[in-house]
KETORPA-24851 format. One line per 10 residues: number of its first residue (from 1); for each residue x, y, z of C-alpha. Coordinates in nm, 2 decimals. Example, Ala and Ser with C-alpha at 12.3 -4.5 7.8 and 13.67 -1.06 7.14 Angstrom:
2
1 = 1.23:-0.45:0.78  1.37:-0.11:0.71
//
This chain:
293
1 = -7.99:-4.58:0.57  -8.06:-4.70:0.21  -8.43:-4.73:0.29  -8.53:-4.41:0.47  -8.51:-4.03:0.44  -8.12:-4.04:0.47  -8.08:-4.20:0.12  -8.00:-3.86:-0.04  -7.76:-3.76:0.24  -7.55:-4.07:0.17
11 = -7.46:-3.92:-0.16  -7.26:-3.65:0.02  -7.04:-3.90:0.22  -6.71:-3.78:0.06  -6.79:-3.42:0.18  -6.86:-3.56:0.53  -6.53:-3.75:0.52  -6.35:-3.42:0.44  -6.55:-3.23:0.70  -6.47:-3.48:0.97
21 = -6.12:-3.34:0.99  -6.25:-3.02:1.15  -6.38:-3.18:1.48  -6.06:-3.39:1.49  -5.84:-3.08:1.47  -6.06:-2.89:1.72  -6.06:-3.16:1.98  -5.69:-3.21:1.95  -5.63:-2.84:1.98  -5.85:-2.83:2.30
31 = -5.67:-3.13:2.44  -6.00:-3.32:2.48  -5.86:-3.67:2.48  -6.17:-3.90:2.44  -6.36:-3.67:2.21  -6.04:-3.66:2.00  -6.02:-4.04:2.00  -6.38:-4.07:1.88  -6.32:-3.80:1.61  -6.00:-3.98:1.50
41 = -6.18:-4.31:1.46  -6.46:-4.15:1.27  -6.22:-3.97:1.03  -6.02:-4.29:0.97  -6.33:-4.49:0.90  -6.47:-4.24:0.66  -6.14:-4.17:0.48  -6.08:-4.55:0.45  -6.41:-4.58:0.26  -6.37:-4.27:0.04
51 = -6.00:-4.21:-0.03  -5.94:-4.52:-0.25  -6.17:-4.37:-0.52  -5.90:-4.11:-0.58  -5.63:-4.37:-0.66  -5.64:-4.60:-0.96  -5.63:-4.98:-0.93  -5.43:-5.22:-1.14  -5.63:-5.31:-1.46  -5.68:-5.67:-1.58
61 = -5.45:-5.78:-1.86  -5.69:-5.70:-2.15  -5.51:-5.71:-2.49  -5.79:-5.62:-2.73  -5.89:-5.30:-2.89  -5.94:-4.97:-2.71  -6.30:-4.83:-2.69  -6.40:-4.48:-2.59  -6.75:-4.48:-2.43  -6.94:-4.16:-2.34
71 = -7.26:-4.14:-2.13  -7.48:-3.83:-2.09  -7.81:-3.74:-1.94  -7.97:-3.49:-2.18  -8.22:-3.34:-1.92  -8.54:-3.41:-2.12  -8.37:-3.31:-2.44  -8.26:-2.96:-2.33  -7.89:-3.04:-2.34  -7.68:-2.86:-2.60
81 = -7.66:-3.11:-2.89  -7.36:-2.92:-3.04  -7.16:-2.97:-2.73  -7.24:-3.34:-2.72  -7.14:-3.39:-3.09  -6.82:-3.19:-3.04  -6.73:-3.42:-2.75  -6.79:-3.73:-2.96  -6.58:-3.59:-3.25  -6.30:-3.44:-3.03
91 = -6.25:-3.76:-2.83  -6.31:-4.01:-3.11  -6.60:-4.17:-2.91  -6.69:-4.52:-3.02  -7.01:-4.57:-2.81  -7.25:-4.32:-2.67  -7.52:-4.39:-2.41  -7.79:-4.12:-2.36  -8.07:-4.08:-2.11  -8.37:-3.85:-2.12
101 = -8.35:-3.87:-2.49  -8.62:-3.70:-2.69  -8.71:-3.71:-3.07  -8.62:-3.35:-3.10  -8.26:-3.38:-2.97  -8.22:-3.70:-3.17  -8.29:-3.52:-3.49  -8.07:-3.23:-3.39  -7.78:-3.46:-3.31  -7.80:-3.62:-3.66
111 = -7.83:-3.28:-3.82  -7.50:-3.19:-3.65  -7.33:-3.50:-3.79  -7.38:-3.77:-3.53  -7.52:-4.00:-3.79  -7.18:-3.99:-3.97  -6.97:-4.03:-3.65  -7.19:-4.30:-3.49  -7.40:-4.46:-3.76  -7.51:-4.77:-3.57
121 = -7.77:-4.72:-3.30  -8.05:-4.86:-3.09  -8.28:-4.55:-3.01  -8.59:-4.52:-2.81  -8.67:-4.15:-2.79  -8.97:-4.03:-2.59  -9.11:-3.69:-2.48  -8.99:-3.57:-2.14  -8.75:-3.78:-1.94  -8.83:-4.14:-2.04
131 = -8.63:-4.18:-2.36  -8.30:-4.37:-2.40  -8.05:-4.46:-2.67  -7.72:-4.63:-2.76  -7.51:-4.51:-3.05  -7.20:-4.68:-3.18  -6.92:-4.66:-3.44  -6.95:-5.04:-3.48  -7.24:-5.27:-3.56  -7.51:-5.31:-3.30
141 = -7.73:-5.62:-3.28  -7.97:-5.79:-3.05  -8.10:-5.45:-2.95  -8.41:-5.35:-2.75  -8.54:-5.15:-2.46  -8.62:-5.23:-2.09  -8.88:-5.04:-1.91  -8.81:-4.97:-1.54  -9.10:-5.02:-1.31  -9.02:-4.76:-1.05
151 = -9.09:-4.39:-1.03  -9.13:-4.24:-1.38  -9.06:-4.57:-1.55  -8.74:-4.46:-1.74  -8.65:-4.67:-2.04  -8.31:-4.83:-2.09  -8.19:-4.90:-2.45  -7.95:-5.18:-2.50  -7.76:-5.36:-2.78  -7.46:-5.58:-2.84
161 = -7.17:-5.39:-3.00  -6.93:-5.59:-3.22  -6.58:-5.43:-3.20  -6.33:-5.59:-3.44  -6.07:-5.79:-3.25  -6.28:-5.83:-2.94  -6.57:-6.04:-2.81  -6.92:-5.89:-2.85  -7.01:-5.66:-2.56  -7.36:-5.58:-2.44
171 = -7.41:-5.21:-2.36  -7.71:-5.07:-2.18  -7.80:-4.71:-2.11  -7.89:-4.72:-1.74  -8.15:-4.49:-1.58  -8.31:-4.62:-1.26  -8.56:-4.41:-1.06  -8.43:-4.12:-0.85  -8.49:-4.13:-0.47  -8.60:-3.76:-0.47
181 = -8.87:-3.82:-0.21  -8.93:-4.08:0.06  -9.21:-4.24:-0.14  -8.97:-4.30:-0.43  -8.70:-4.49:-0.24  -8.87:-4.83:-0.29  -8.89:-4.76:-0.66  -8.52:-4.66:-0.67  -8.43:-4.99:-0.49  -8.65:-5.19:-0.73
191 = -8.49:-5.04:-1.04  -8.14:-5.08:-0.92  -8.21:-5.44:-0.82  -8.35:-5.51:-1.17  -8.03:-5.39:-1.35  -7.87:-5.67:-1.55  -7.59:-5.82:-1.35  -7.24:-5.89:-1.48  -7.18:-6.23:-1.62  -6.84:-6.35:-1.51
201 = -6.72:-6.61:-1.76  -7.01:-6.52:-2.00  -7.06:-6.24:-2.25  -6.91:-5.90:-2.17  -7.14:-5.64:-2.03  -7.13:-5.26:-1.98  -7.39:-5.05:-1.79  -7.35:-4.67:-1.85  -7.57:-4.39:-1.75  -7.74:-4.20:-1.47
211 = -7.78:-4.44:-1.18  -7.92:-4.19:-0.93  -7.68:-4.36:-0.68  -7.33:-4.32:-0.56  -7.08:-4.58:-0.45  -7.19:-4.52:-0.09  -7.54:-4.66:-0.17  -7.59:-5.03:-0.09  -7.79:-5.12:-0.40  -7.52:-5.00:-0.63
221 = -7.25:-5.18:-0.44  -7.46:-5.50:-0.47  -7.48:-5.45:-0.84  -7.10:-5.41:-0.86  -7.06:-5.73:-0.66  -7.21:-5.93:-0.95  -6.88:-5.87:-1.14  -6.87:-5.50:-1.25  -6.61:-5.24:-1.18  -6.69:-4.87:-1.16
231 = -6.47:-4.72:-1.43  -6.41:-4.39:-1.25  -6.32:-4.57:-0.92  -6.07:-4.79:-1.11  -5.92:-4.49:-1.29  -5.88:-4.28:-0.97  -6.15:-4.04:-1.07  -6.42:-4.17:-0.84  -6.46:-3.85:-0.64  -6.54:-3.62:-0.94
241 = -6.90:-3.50:-0.92  -7.13:-3.55:-1.21  -7.46:-3.40:-1.10  -7.54:-3.06:-0.95  -7.56:-2.79:-0.84  -7.94:-2.81:-0.87  -8.15:-2.52:-0.98  -7.89:-2.27:-0.86  -7.89:-2.41:-0.51  -7.54:-2.40:-0.34
251 = -7.52:-2.78:-0.30  -7.19:-2.95:-0.41  -7.20:-3.19:-0.70  -7.23:-3.57:-0.63  -7.12:-3.87:-0.83  -7.43:-4.05:-0.96  -7.34:-4.10:-1.33  -7.13:-4.41:-1.38  -6.98:-4.65:-1.64  -6.98:-5.00:-1.49
261 = -6.77:-5.25:-1.69  -6.71:-5.62:-1.68  -6.41:-5.69:-1.46  -6.23:-5.84:-1.76  -6.23:-5.50:-1.93  -5.93:-5.27:-1.85  -6.01:-4.91:-1.76  -5.74:-4.67:-1.90  -5.89:-4.33:-1.81  -6.21:-4.15:-1.71
271 = -6.29:-3.78:-1.75  -6.60:-3.57:-1.68  -6.72:-3.30:-1.91  -6.99:-3.03:-1.87  -7.28:-3.02:-2.12  -7.47:-2.69:-2.15  -7.84:-2.73:-2.08  -7.81:-3.04:-1.86  -7.76:-3.06:-1.49  -7.55:-3.37:-1.55
281 = -7.19:-3.39:-1.67  -7.10:-3.64:-1.94  -6.87:-3.92:-1.84  -6.60:-4.05:-2.08  -6.43:-4.38:-2.02  -6.14:-4.51:-2.22  -6.15:-4.89:-2.20  -5.95:-5.18:-2.34  -6.15:-5.49:-2.42  -6.02:-5.85:-2.40
291 = -5.89:-5.98:-2.73  -6.13:-6.18:-2.94  -6.08:-6.54:-3.02
//
């Protein structure tokens, strides 16, 4: 299903799980034994996959500093810069990852004070949807940009953030291609496969951004298996939609924006925040890093 026209439908698996209760209730009410059994098995299977995302998991015993990371897709720079800066200020954000980052919104963010709040940065703005950036309260080194090969070829800015009292952590603003059409699915798979894996036992790594994939998509689960944890899933907020409705269509939101963290990083909380002018919601993750040596 991750290779054909049903890729987009997989994003709505949580809604299908909830809807599966209807045929179960109906078949039980009609006393249709075998249809009820089939409906019950289907419901149990779907709920078993989806329900854990609403319950937090025990975090690792990280004892280092707390870091607040925010990620936001700026919709080709049309997002309301004031809302974003207000989120950074109000929540004392330490690291900001942005996608679809343009020169114009970059200038507006600094005019509104982001240069004071988050003075360290690795920015690669571009016209349209290709640009990417990482801002931080703490020094950023070893920065650069990766160019995805699929679809539109979105950029992904990255840098190593040095937080006092913790090991350095590599942060990348993720933005693989979207599977918006059948001929884009291979590009989507290529970009997700090219995302930097976690490095268990090595340097800490965080991927944050618009992944154009949910936890029900195989390529994203494969990436998680390298040693990442989805922060929203770990915090019990994994069913909160981050994208949609789209162009006014009555389609429920889906969860395609994520903060993936090294399994040694403890997730304290995750919240989702609307940003005027963007069809994506910003995701805020409160993290605790391991203590530095």
